[in-house]
MIKOL-886682 format. One record per atom (N, C-alpha, C): residue in one letter; x, y, z. Coordinates in steps of 0.02 Angstrom, whole numbers, padded with zeros to 5 digits, always signed. Layout:
% residues N
AXYZ/...
% end
This chain:
% residues 343
M-02406+01958+00918/M-02421+01971+00989/M-02358+01997+01022/I-02303+01972+01002/I-02240+01990+01036/I-02229+02062+01027/R-02242+02084+00963/R-02223+02160+00948/R-02275+02205+00990/I-02338+02181+00994/I-02384+02222+01035/I-02360+02229+01103/R-02341+02170+01137/R-02320+02170+01206/R-02260+02215+01215/G-02217+02213+01162/G-02152+02254+01166/G-02165+02330+01166/R-02220+02347+01131/R-02232+02418+01122/R-02268+02446+01183/V-02308+02408+01212/V-02348+02435+01271/V-02304+02464+01321/P-02252+02423+01350/P-02208+02458+01400/P-02177+02519+01382/R-02158+02525+01317/R-02124+02584+01290/R-02174+02648+01293/R-02236+02633+01275/R-02285+02681+01275/R-02308+02703+01347/V-02308+02653+01394/V-02325+02668+01466/V-02269+02713+01490/L-02208+02698+01475/L-02147+02735+01501/L-02148+02804+01474/S-02166+02810+01408/S-02168+02876+01374/S-02222+02917+01409/L-02271+02892+01432/L-02329+02929+01461/L-02314+02937+01541/G-02281+02889+01568/G-02272+02892+01640/G-02218+02946+01660/L-02168+02957+01623/L-02120+03004+01641/L-02149+03079+01646/P-02185+03101+01594/P-02216+03168+01600/P-02270+03170+01656/T-02305+03113+01668/T-02350+03112+01723/T-02318+03122+01790/A-02259+03086+01798/A-02225+03089+01857/A-02191+03163+01869/W-02175+03196+01814/W-02148+03265+01822/W-02210+03311+01839/G-02260+03298+01811/G-02325+03345+01829/G-02340+03331+01899/A-02340+03270+01926/A-02358+03253+01993/A-02317+03283+02039/V-02247+03284+02023/V-02196+03320+02065/V-02210+03396+02075/A-02236+03423+02019/A-02244+03500+02016/A-02305+03518+02063/V-02359+03476+02052/V-02419+03488+02088/V-02409+03473+02162/T-02376+03418+02178/T-02359+03402+02248/T-02318+03459+02283/Y-02271+03485+02245/Y-02230+03539+02272/Y-02278+03603+02286/K-02316+03611+02235/K-02362+03676+02246/K-02413+03672+02303/L-02439+03607+02315/L-02488+03593+02366/L-02464+03581+02431/T-02404+03552+02439/T-02379+03526+02503/T-02315+03560+02529/C-02273+03592+02485/C-02215+03623+02503/C-02225+03687+02543/P-02209+03700+02604/P-02220+03768+02634/P-02193+03824+02595/L-02136+03814+02564/L-02106+03873+02524/L-02146+03894+02468/A-02185+03850+02439/A-02230+03867+02382/A-02286+03904+02404/Q-02306+03900+02469/Q-02366+03943+02496/Q-02347+04009+02514/Q-02285+04032+02518/Q-02262+04095+02532/Q-02269+04141+02472/N-02278+04208+02489/N-02283+04258+02430/N-02225+04302+02429/D-02169+04294+02465/D-02121+04339+02456/D-02079+04326+02392/F-02032+04371+02369/F-02001+04369+02309/F-01960+04302+02302/E-01919+04283+02358/E-01875+04224+02354/E-01926+04160+02340/A-01979+04153+02376/A-02022+04095+02376/A-02048+04094+02300/R-02073+04149+02272/R-02099+04148+02206/R-02044+04130+02157/L-01984+04153+02169/L-01928+04136+02121/L-01910+04064+02121/V-01913+04033+02181/V-01897+03956+02184/V-01958+03918+02155/T-02016+03936+02165/T-02074+03907+02132/T-02070+03909+02054/S-02059+03973+02037/S-02051+03982+01963/S-01997+03941+01929/A-01937+03933+01967/A-01884+03893+01938/A-01906+03814+01938/V-01945+03795+01995/V-01967+03724+01991/V-02012+03714+01926/F-02057+03754+01920/F-02101+03746+01863/F-02070+03750+01796/F-02021+03798+01794/F-01984+03809+01731/F-01942+03743+01716/A-01913+03715+01764/A-01873+03650+01755/A-01921+03599+01735/V-01979+03591+01767/V-02028+03541+01747/V-02052+03550+01676/G-02074+03607+01657/G-02096+03627+01589/G-02045+03609+01539/T-01974+03632+01550/T-01923+03617+01506/T-01911+03543+01499/G-01919+03503+01554/G-01914+03431+01544/G-01965+03401+01503/L-02023+03427+01509/L-02087+03403+01470/L-02072+03412+01397/I-02047+03477+01379/I-02042+03494+01316/I-01986+03456+01286/L-01930+03445+01316/L-01873+03404+01289/L-01899+03333+01279/H-01936+03307+01332/H-01964+03235+01318/H-02010+03230+01260/V-02055+03277+01248/V-02095+03273+01194/V-02054+03283+01129/R-02009+03319+01124/R-01966+03325+01067/R-01923+03261+01054/Q-01897+03232+01101/Q-01863+03170+01095/Q-01908+03117+01062/A-01976+03113+01090/A-02018+03064+01068/A-02040+03076+00998/L-02044+03142+00978/L-02064+03159+00909/L-02008+03140+00860/L-01946+03155+00878/L-01886+03135+00840/L-01882+03065+00831/R-01889+03025+00884/R-01885+02951+00879/R-01937+02926+00835/E-01996+02950+00836/E-02050+02928+00789/E-02035+02951+00719/L-02004+03008+00705/L-01992+03031+00642/L-01936+02987+00610/R-01885+02968+00653/R-01839+02926+00622/R-01864+02856+00605/Q-01913+02830+00644/Q-01944+02765+00623/Q-01982+02772+00566/I-02021+02828+00553/I-02057+02842+00497/I-02015+02843+00427/R-01960+02876+00439/R-01910+02889+00386/R-01880+02818+00368/Q-01865+02775+00418/Q-01837+02716+00402/Q-01884+02668+00359/V-01947+02672+00381/V-01998+02634+00340/V-02008+02661+00274/A-02012+02723+00265/A-02023+02759+00201/A-01957+02742+00161/G-01903+02744+00190/G-01839+02732+00146/G-01839+02661+00123/A-01854+02613+00159/A-01860+02543+00136/A-01909+02539+00085/A-01970+02565+00094/A-02017+02563+00038/A-01988+02596-00028/Q-01961+02651-00019/Q-01935+02689-00082/Q-01877+02644-00116/R-01831+02616-00074/R-01782+02581-00103/R-01805+02519-00143/A-01861+02489-00116/A-01887+02432-00149/A-01919+02450-00217/L-01944+02516-00216/L-01977+02537-00280/L-01921+02551-00329/L-01884+02601-00312/L-01831+02621-00357/L-01767+02587-00339/R-01763+02520-00352/R-01707+02482-00326/R-01647+02495-00364/P-01583+02479-00329/P-01524+02491-00364/P-01511+02450-00427/L-01484+02481-00480/L-01473+02447-00536/L-01408+02402-00533/P-01401+02349-00572/P-01343+02310-00574/P-01292+02354-00610/P-01224+02342-00596/P-01172+02384-00627/P-01166+02362-00700/R-01187+02310-00725/R-01188+02288-00791/R-01243+02241-00809/V-01272+02260-00870/V-01328+02224-00897/V-01311+02200-00971/D-01302+02143-00983/D-01290+02119-01048/D-01237+02155-01089/G-01182+02176-01052/G-01125+02209-01084/G-01130+02280-01079/L-01179+02303-01055/L-01183+02381-01041/L-01172+02400-00968/D-01118+02440-00962/D-01103+02465-00895/D-01150+02520-00875/I-01176+02517-00812/I-01229+02559-00791/I-01215+02598-00728/A-01236+02661-00722/A-01235+02698-00657/A-01297+02743-00656/A-01326+02745-00599/A-01388+02786-00597/A-01398+02816-00531/A-01430+02876-00524/A-01442+02904-00460/A-01496+02953-00471/Q-01533+02974-00416/Q-01583+03027-00417/Q-01582+03066-00358/L-01609+03129-00357/L-01606+03171-00303/L-01677+03200-00297/S-01711+03196-00239/S-01776+03218-00231/S-01774+03292-00207/A-01814+03335-00234/A-01824+03403-00211/A-01852+03414-00144/D-01885+03360-00117/D-01915+03361-00051/D-01860+03338+00000/R-01852+03377+00049/R-01811+03355+00104/R-01838+03297+00140/G-01794+03253+00155/G-01814+03190+00191/G-01842+03134+00144/A-01848+03146+00082/A-01873+03099+00035/A-01815+03073-00010/S-01803+03008-00011/S-01753+02982-00051/S-01772+02967-00126/V-01841+02968-00134/V-01867+02954-00201/V-01914+03007-00214/G-01917+03042-00270/G-01963+03091-00293/G-02009+03066-00349/G-02021+03111-00401/G-02066+03097-00449/G-02028+03066-00509/D-01965+03059-00512/D-01928+03027-00563/D-01924+02950-00558/L-01917+02919-00614/L-01909+02846-00616/L-01869+02822-00670/Y-01836+02765-00663/Y-01789+02731-00714/Y-01786+02664-00695/E-01765+02625-00748/E-01758+02550-00740/E-01726+02522-00809/V-01681+02477-00801/V-01648+02441-00850/V-01652+02370-00842/I-01676+02327-00892/I-01691+02262-00889/I-01672+02224-00953/A-01632+02172-00950/A-01617+02133-01007/A-01667+02080-01021/T-01690+02081-01080/T-01745+02036-01101/T-01728+01995-01169/E-01763+01947-01186/E-01751+01916-01243/E-01763+01956-01307/H-01793+02020-01297/H-01803+02067-01350/H-01748+02123-01357/G-01701+02116-01309/G-01650+02166-01306/G-01648+02197-01233/V-01599+02245-01224/V-01595+02279-01157/V-01647+02338-01164/R-01702+02339-01121/R-01751+02388-01120/R-01742+02432-01060/V-01749+02502-01075/V-01740+02552-01030/V-01795+02600-01024/V-01815+02621-00967/V-01864+02672-00956/V-01837+02730-00916/M-01848+02791-00934/M-01838+02850-00894/M-01900+02889-00897/G-01927+02908-00837/G-01988+02946-00838/G-01991+03001-00784/D-02034+03046-00790/D-02042+03101-00741/D-02116+03112-00726/V-02136+03108-00667/V-02207+03117-00648/V-02215+03191-00629/R-02274+03219-00654/R-02287+03290-00639/R-02283+03299-00561/G-02254+03347-00540/G-02244+03360-00470/G-02181+03326-00449/H-02170+03322-00382/H-02108+03296-00352/H-02128+03270-00282/G-02074+03228-00254/G-02079+03209-00188/G-02127+03152-00184/L-02149+03142-00117/L-02190+03084-00099/L-02259+03089-00129/A-02284+03147-00152/A-02346+03155-00183/A-02349+03113-00250/A-02288+03105-00281/A-02286+03069-00341/A-02270+02994-00335/F-02268+02972-00274/F-02239+02901-00261/F-02288+02849-00289/G-02352+02859-00282/G-02402+02811-00306/G-02398+02799-00386/T-02392+02860-00416/T-02386+02861-00493/T-02323+02821-00517/V-02270+02839-00485/V-02208+02805-00499/V-02210+02728-00488/A-02244+02709-00436/A-02250+02634-00423/A-02293+02605-00479/A-02348+02641-00499/A-02390+02608-00554/A-02353+02602-00619/V-02313+02651-00638/V-02278+02651-00704/V-02222+02600-00700/L-02181+02604-00649/L-02123+02557-00647/L-02151+02484-00639/G-02198+02469-00601/G-02228+02407-00594/G-02251+02372-00658/S-02284+02413-00694/S-02309+02399-00766/S-02249+02379-00813/F-02197+02425-00814/F-02142+02418-00854/F-02104+02353-00841/R-02091+02337-00781/R-02060+02278-00765/R-02089+02214-00783/E-02153+02215-00791/E-02193+02158-00813/E-02194+02156-00892/A-02204+02213-00918/A-02225+02221-00995/A-02164+02206-01038/V-02100+02226-01010/V-02042+02214-01050/V-02023+02143-01070/H-02047+02098-01027/H-02036+02029-01038/H-02095+01995-01079/D-02160+02033-01078/D-02216+02000-01107/D-02222+02025-01179/E-02203+02092-01190/E-02219+02119-01257/E-02160+02116-01306/P-02171+02086-01361/P-02114+02085-01410/P-02094+02149-01441/E-02145+02197-01445/E-02131+02259-01477/E-02132+02316-01428/L-02093+02368-01432/L-02086+02421-01389/L-02147+02460-01384/G-02188+02466-01437/G-02252+02496-01432/G-02299+02466-01388/G-02301+02398-01385/G-02344+02360-01333/G-02324+02379-01258/V-02259+02390-01248/V-02240+02409-01180/V-02267+02479-01162/L-02265+02522-01209/L-02289+02587-01197/L-02362+02591-01185/R-02397+02547-01224/R-02476+02544-01214/R-02493+02514-01144/R-02448+02466-01120/R-02456+02445-01055/R-02446+02491-00999/L-02398+02536-01011/L-02388+02592-00962/L-02448+02642-00962/E-02472+02653-01024/E-02532+02698-01028/E-02589+02669-00990/R-02601+02613-00997/R-02662+02576-00966/R-02648+02576-00889/A-02587+02561-00867/A-02577+02565-00793/A-02583+02628-00759/L-02565+02682-00797/L-02569+02748-00774/L-02641+02772-00767/A-02680+02750-00823/A-02757+02763-00821/A-02789+02734-00765/R-02767+02670-00751/R-02801+02637-00691/R-02783+02666-00627/H-02718+02689-00620/H-02697+02724-00559/H-02736+02791-00550/L-02745+02825-00603/L-02780+02889-00596/L-02854+02880-00576/R-02886+02823-00602/R-02957+02812-00588/R-02961+02795-00519/E-02912+02760-00489/E-02916+02740-00419/E-02906+02798-00376/R-02863+02841-00397/R-02850+02906-00354/R-02915+02949-00355/A-02950+02952-00415/A-03010+02988-00419/A-03065+02962-00371/R-03065+02894-00363/R-03120+02864-00323/R-03104+02884-00250/D-03044+02893-00234/D-03021+02913-00164/D-03025+02990-00153/D-03054+03022-00204/D-03064+03096-00198/D-02998+03130-00195/D-02947+03102-00222/D-02884+03132-00229/D-02879+03172-00296/P-02861+03237-00293/P-02866+03274-00356/P-02817+03253-00407/V-02838+03241-00469/V-02783+03216-00515/V-02788+03261-00577/A-02809+03318-00571/A-02811+03367-00630/A-02738+03376-00661/E-02738+03369-00728/E-02676+03381-00764/E-02623+03330-00740/E-02641+03276-00720/E-02584+03228-00701/E-02556+03196-00766/F-02491+03198-00765/F-02459+03169-00828/F-02391+03141-00815/V-02361+03100-00855/V-02298+03071-00843/V-02264+03071-00913/T-02198+03104-00913/T-02158+03099-00972/T-02123+03028-00964/V-02115+02998-01026/V-02086+02931-01029/V-02039+02921-01089/L-01978+02898-01077/L-01937+02879-01131/L-01921+02806-01127/L-01938+02769-01181/L-01922+02697-01182/L-01865+02683-01236/L-01816+02650-01219/L-01761+02637-01266/L-01759+02556-01270/E-01736+02525-01323/E-01722+02458-01333/E-01658+02455-01373/I-01603+02420-01339/I-01538+02422-01361/I-01523+02341-01378/G-01514+02335-01443/G-01500+02265-01468/G-01427+02245-01456/R-01415+02182-01466/R-01348+02155-01458/R-01292+02192-01501/D-01317+02213-01562/D-01271+02249-01599/D-01267+02324-01591/G-01301+02345-01541/G-01302+02413-01518/G-01352+02459-01554/D-01398+02427-01595/D-01450+02466-01628/D-01501+02488-01576/V-01513+02555-01578/V-01553+02585-01527/V-01625+02608-01555/Y-01677+02580-01527/Y-01742+02610-01548/Y-01777+02642-01487/A-01817+02690-01499/A-01845+02731-01448/A-01918+02751-01460/L-01957+02758-01405/L-02021+02791-01404/L-02015+02842-01352/N-02036+02899-01370/N-02027+02959-01323/N-02099+02997-01313/C-02123+03002-01252/C-02178+03041-01236/C-02167+03095-01190/G-02142+03152-01227/G-02132+03213-01191/G-02071+03218-01147/H-02022+03171-01160/H-01966+03172-01111/H-01904+03202-01147/P-01856+03231-01108/P-01794+03251-01144/P-01756+03194-01174/W-01737+03204-01234/W-01690+03155-01267/W-01625+03143-01232/P-01600+03089-01232/P-01539+03078-01199/P-01474+03102-01238/Y-01419+03106-01211/Y-01359+03133-01240/Y-01314+03067-01258/L-01286+03074-01317/L-01238+03023-01345/L-01168+03049-01332/L-01124+03010-01297/L-01059+03031-01291/L-01014+02978-01327/S-00986+03011-01382/S-00942+02974-01424/S-00871+03008-01427/G-00820+02980-01397/G-00760+03009-01388/G-00766+03075-01352/A-00744+03133-01381/A-00753+03203-01348/A-00816+03234-01366/R-00862+03202-01413/R-00917+03234-01435/R-00974+03220-01395/V-01018+03269-01381/V-01082+03257-01345/V-01138+03284-01386/D-01179+03243-01410/D-01234+03264-01450/D-01303+03235-01423/P-01358+03267-01436/P-01422+03231-01425/P-01432+03169-01464/L-01458+03114-01439/L-01471+03052-01477/L-01506+03065-01540/T-01557+03108-01537/T-01598+03131-01597/T-01635+03197-01574/R-01654+03236-01630/R-01685+03299-01616/R-01766+03294-01637/A-01789+03233-01654/A-01858+03221-01669/A-01908+03246-01617/D-01964+03266-01642/D-02019+03286-01590/D-02050+03229-01561/P-02054+03229-01498/P-02080+03170-01458/P-02158+03175-01460/L-02191+03121-01441/L-02256+03112-01429/L-02279+03155-01366/P-02343+03169-01358/P-02363+03204-01298/P-02355+03158-01239/P-02350+03182-01177/P-02340+03144-01116/P-02400+03100-01104/L-02389+03042-01071/L-02444+02997-01049/L-02491+03030-01003/G-02556+03024-01011/G-02606+03057-00967/G-02657+03096-00998/P-02636+03159-01020/P-02688+03206-01053/P-02717+03179-01118/F-02676+03147-01163/F-02698+03130-01228/F-02687+03053-01242/P-02730+03018-01280/P-02715+02947-01293/P-02657+02944-01343/L-02629+02886-01339/L-02579+02868-01384/L-02603+02859-01457/P-02568+02872-01508/P-02595+02864-01577/P-02603+02791-01594/P-02644+02777-01643/P-02657+02705-01657/P-02599+02663-01672/E-02550+02692-01713/E-02489+02660-01729/E-02427+02688-01691/L-02395+02639-01665/L-02335+02659-01621/L-02273+02625-01657/Q-02234+02670-01700/Q-02180+02634-01725/Q-02122+02665-01697/P-02078+02621-01659/P-02019+02648-01625/P-01971+02680-01679/M-01934+02735-01654/M-01891+02771-01697/M-01820+02739-01693/Q-01789+02723-01754/Q-01724+02700-01757/Q-01673+02757-01751/C-01638+02755-01694/C-01595+02809-01675/C-01521+02795-01684/G-01504+02750-01732/G-01437+02736-01742/G-01411+02679-01699/F-01344+02679-01687/F-01315+02630-01651/F-01275+02660-01587/L-01272+02620-01535/L-01227+02629-01475/L-01167+02585-01483/L-01115+02616-01514/L-01057+02575-01529/L-01011+02562-01468/P-00974+02511-01468/P-00928+02497-01412/P-00891+02559-01388/G-00887+02578-01331/G-00852+02635-01302/G-00892+02693-01295/E-00954+02690-01330/E-00996+02750-01327/E-01044+02748-01268/T-01071+02806-01249/T-01110+02812-01186/T-01176+02850-01200/L-01230+02827-01170/L-01293+02858-01174/L-01306+02894-01100/V-01324+02954-01098/V-01340+02985-01033/V-01415+03005-01039/L-01459+02969-00998/L-01526+02989-00998/L-01539+03031-00935/H-01589+03080-00937/H-01592+03127-00883/H-01667+03148-00881/T-01681+03179-00824/T-01753+03209-00820/T-01742+03289-00830/D-01794+03320-00839/D-01785+03399-00851/D-01760+03437-00794/G-01762+03405-00735/G-01739+03442-00677/G-01667+03459-00677/A-01628+03414-00721/A-01559+03429-00726/A-01542+03491-00767/E-01574+03499-00825/E-01564+03555-00867/E-01599+03621-00843/D-01653+03612-00798/D-01691+03666-00778/D-01663+03697-00712/A-01611+03663-00687/A-01584+03688-00623/A-01545+03758-00639/R-01561+03808-00586/R-01534+03875-00603/R-01489+03891-00540/D-01444+03935-00556/D-01400+03967-00508/D-01429+04028-00474/A-01394+04065-00434/A-01418+04121-00398/A-01439+04175-00446/H-01411+04177-00505/H-01426+04233-00559/H-01475+04210-00608/G-01512+04151-00596/G-01565+04123-00642/G-01537+04091-00700/R-01472+04075-00708/R-01445+04037-00766/R-01452+03964-00763/F-01479+03940-00818/F-01485+03866-00818/F-01423+03826-00821/F-01424+03764-00795/F-01369+03722-00790/F-01355+03691-00858/S-01293+03692-00880/S-01272+03663-00949/S-01251+03595-00938/L-01300+03548-00944/L-01292+03475-00938/L-01242+03452-00992/S-01246+03476-01055/S-01202+03457-01109/S-01125+03477-01092/G-01119+03536-01065/G-01054+03564-01043/G-01027+03519-00991/A-01065+03497-00945/A-01041+03454-00889/A-01019+03386-00921/L-01058+03365-00969/L-01044+03295-00998/L-00980+03301-01038/V-00966+03356-01071/V-00904+03365-01109/V-00846+03355-01065/K-00852+03383-01005/K-00791+03377-00956/K-00785+03300-00933/A-00842+03263-00937/A-00833+03198-00911/A-00834+03144-00963/A-00827+03168-01027/A-00827+03119-01082/A-00767+03070-01079/G-00783+03008-01094/G-00730+02958-01086/G-00722+02925-01022/E-00756+02951-00970/E-00750+02920-00905/E-00794+02859-00902/A-00791+02816-00846/A-00834+02764-00830/A-00899+02793-00810/P-00952+02755-00814/P-01025+02782-00798/P-01028+02807-00728/Q-00996+02776-00677/Q-00998+02801-00610/Q-00961+02864-00603/A-00906+02877-00639/A-00868+02939-00640/A-00908+02995-00673/V-00944+02978-00725/V-00984+03027-00762/V-01037+03053-00716/L-01070+03001-00683/L-01121+03019-00638/L-01099+03065-00582/G-01045+03048-00549/G-01016+03092-00498/G-00997+03159-00514/S-00967+03166-00575/S-00945+03228-00602/S-01002+03270-00613/V-01056+03250-00649/V-01109+03286-00666/V-01150+03310-00609/F-01159+03264-00558/F-01196+03283-00497/F-01158+03333-00453/A-01097+03331-00457/A-01052+03383-00417/A-01060+03450-00447/D-01053+03450-00518/D-01059+03514-00554/D-01130+03543-00543/L-01181+03502-00547/L-01248+03522-00541/L-01263+03552-00469/M-01242+03516-00420/M-01257+03540-00346/M-01216+03608-00335/R-01157+03616-00365/R-01125+03677-00356/R-01162+03733-00393/H-01187+03718-00450/H-01222+03771-00492/H-01289+03789-00454/A-01324+03740-00428/A-01388+03757-00388/A-01383+03770-00315/A-01318+03775-00294/A-01306+03790-00225/A-01334+03740-00174/G-01335+03678-00203/G-01352+03621-00159/G-01429+03618-00150/A-01468+03659-00184/A-01543+03660-00170/A-01578+03663-00239/P-01583+03605-00274/P-01622+03605-00338/P-01696+03611-00325/A-01725+03646-00375/A-01802+03656-00364/A-01840+03597-00384/D-01815+03553-00423/D-01851+03495-00448/D-01813+03435-00434/D-01847+03375-00440/D-01815+03305-00436/D-01768+03304-00493/I-01714+03268-00486/I-01665+03256-00545/I-01641+03183-00538/A-01641+03152-00600/A-01624+03085-00611/A-01575+03082-00666/L-01517+03044-00664/L-01475+03027-00715/L-01463+02954-00721/L-01457+02934-00782/L-01445+02859-00790/L-01396+02854-00853/V-01337+02826-00835/V-01280+02822-00885/V-01275+02751-00905/L-01267+02737-00974/L-01258+02673-01002/L-01199+02675-01051/R-01150+02637-01037/R-01092+02632-01081/R-01086+02563-01114/N-01078+02561-01181/N-01068+02497-01214/N-01000+02475-01210/E-00993+02416-01169/E-00926+02385-01156/E-00922+02317-01195/R-00971+02306-01241/R-00965+02242-01276/R-00912+02241-01328/C-00892+02176-01340/C-00843+02172-01393/C-00871+02173-01458/P-00835+02208-01507/P-00866+02213-01571/P-00880+02143-01600/R-00936+02130-01635/R-00954+02064-01661/R-01002+02078-01717/H-01008+02021-01761/H-01049+02025-01820/H-01125+02024-01799/A-01169+02042-01846/A-01239+02046-01827/A-01261+01978-01817/L-01306+01971-01764/L-01332+01908-01744/L-01390+01883-01783/G-01423+01927-01816/G-01486+01910-01852/G-01534+01967-01855/A-01598+01951-01871/A-01651+01999-01877/A-01663+02029-01808/R-01695+02088-01812/R-01716+02121-01751/R-01769+02082-01717/G-01766+02069-01653/G-01820+02033-01616/G-01794+01963-01605/T-01740+01942-01626/T-01714+01872-01612/T-01694+01869-01535/A-01690+01809-01509/A-01674+01807-01435/A-01603+01826-01422/R-01596+01858-01368/R-01531+01882-01344/R-01519+01868-01272/P-01459+01848-01247/P-01447+01823-01177/P-01463+01884-01134/A-01486+01860-01072/A-01500+01913-01022/A-01448+01902-00961/T-01441+01955-00922/T-01396+01956-00864/T-01423+01903-00815/M-01378+01851-00793/M-01407+01803-00750/M-01394+01821-00678/H-01340+01852-00664/H-01321+01867-00594/H-01301+01939-00583/P-01349+01988-00585/P-01332+02057-00579/P-01309+02072-00505/Q-01271+02120-00496/Q-01244+02142-00433/Q-01270+02217-00424/P-01280+02238-00362/P-01308+02308-00355/P-01254+02355-00367/T-01271+02410-00400/T-01225+02461-00414/T-01222+02516-00356/T-01176+02561-00360/T-01163+02612-00312/T-01203+02670-00330/H-01237+02703-00283/H-01276+02761-00292/H-01246+02817-00260/L-01265+02882-00280/L-01238+02938-00246/L-01280+02949-00185/
% end
């Protein structure tokens, strides 16, 4: 009730000022003797009065629209930050930095998604890309991320997590279809990683670009294996066996990205070399890698990328240690994560 009462006077004032200006113009026209004359000077004064009133009305409406737009952006920004929340700077010995850039002006979140969560099954990571970009993909991002944040703790196997994401996406698309929202050819590329305490990396990839592994001055794809099809158009195969992708050793870095990074073009139509930008940043801390790559990318695309771009950098800062046991044994999780800095 307090909010409603607070809004009523503002709305009355916003309507009252244009009404008062209009009343002044009408009163001048009807009652002022000068306004009844037809000579040039009188018409000039009358035109000036009405021009001033019209300009004032236009400026008032413009200010009201800008004020409402700022409020809408604030609400949208709060919702977007709650969805794609800042990652902690360290999760279970892995230093992390992440950022994304929406291709839509005014949108801080597009169709890209990422998350890193420490669980008893290992550190689990998701990087995804919804078909399309901007706020139109917001609902799909929410469905996939919400399912991932629950499934990583419940499912002992990475394949179970992926099946939960598939079911969540299917439910979301059915709900959109009931609302007569076109969902033709809707799909999501998804990369799931599981990083054990010893650095062993397992992956399930549905149509997403493979991450880069930075080891010393070397920059190589984590693997060159063919991925599964994206989620949405085709069902997952009956057997989902995660791929063993080697180890993320202490001091090594993984850089996950969406295809918007490598698809960015310059004025001559040349693609951005993400691997080349990573070579320049090799050996740096995750936040420095992130800043360097984004700076090179924005220069290459002249500050106007055509697609959403997301980067997620993970560096193994764990102390070398002996194996803790078989895959799937309990591992400690981060108890007090702190927000990381975003670009």
